[in-house]
C-alpha positions, 0 to 999 in steps of 0.5 A: 463515512463519506467517500467523495474522495474515492473515485477510482471507478469513475468513467475512464479513470482505471483505464487511464491510471493503468496506462500511466502505470504501464507506460511511464518509465518512472512508474516501472522504476518505482515498482522496481525500487519497492520490490528491492526494498521488500526483498531486503526486509523479507529475505527470499520473499518467504511468508504470506503477503497482503497488498492493500490497495493492490490496483491492477496487480503490478506490484504482484507482477514484480514480486512474482518475478523476484520470487520465481513465481513462489510468492504467497500473495493476496491483493485487496482493492476498492476498485472493481475495475482495477480488480477485474484487470488484475484478475484477468492479467494474473489469474493465479493470484488472489485478488479480493474486493476490500477496504483498508479501513475494515480488513477481513483478516484476523489479527496478525494473520499476514507475515508482510503487509504492503500498502503503496500510494494509498495513504495520500489518497484518504482522509483517515490515515490513522485508521488505515495504519491501525488496520494494516498493523493489526493484521501484520505478524512480522513487517508492514511496509507502506508509503506516504508523500512527505510534507515539507512542513510540520503540518499535513498539507492537502490538495486535489489532483484530477484524472479524467474529470474525477478529483482525488485527494492528495495529502502529504504528512510530516514524519512526526505525525506518521510515527505518532499514528504507528505508535498509537496503533500498536503502542507495545507491539512495535520493534522498529520503525525505519524510513527510506526516501524513494526516487518518486519523492515519496517516503517508505515506512518499514515497521517491524512488529514485536514477536507475537505471543503464541 
């Protein structure tokens, strides 16, 4: 698969994104809202967490604080630069190089799978959601940018001269992707609008047979 849309390690990009994430008040508010959402659906933040597209570990930072340093967390990202920052800032956590299209984890290995601000940057969201749900045992929470029409809309944004895919999806399409990924394994699908303008999907898996 061509990865011309994947430029996270282009010169200065990771540093610029980290600056935005750390210094923009709306970014902190966004992470706080996501953490509150996770805490509502995963009481006491118990179980194993997988964060696909973990970036520099800032969601982990929120979960660590909310769980009194007790969260069982693994982060995965394709950006070596962002992983380097995450490992430096949070050496106690596990951060792995990995691809959301081919996760190395077993089926239903993780209690809670998270994937924030990733789906809008890739061209094959159906494959991503299939992998997320494959490794989910209990609940999967991910975000998309919602389309204002019934069609997928596509644009590009530029950071430090590098172009990044920016896709928006209609709700009907995302639900179709979820159900086709696990046609008999979904107990419930909820959505929640985010202050950032995004939409969160909370997908509860049916109990996994022993």
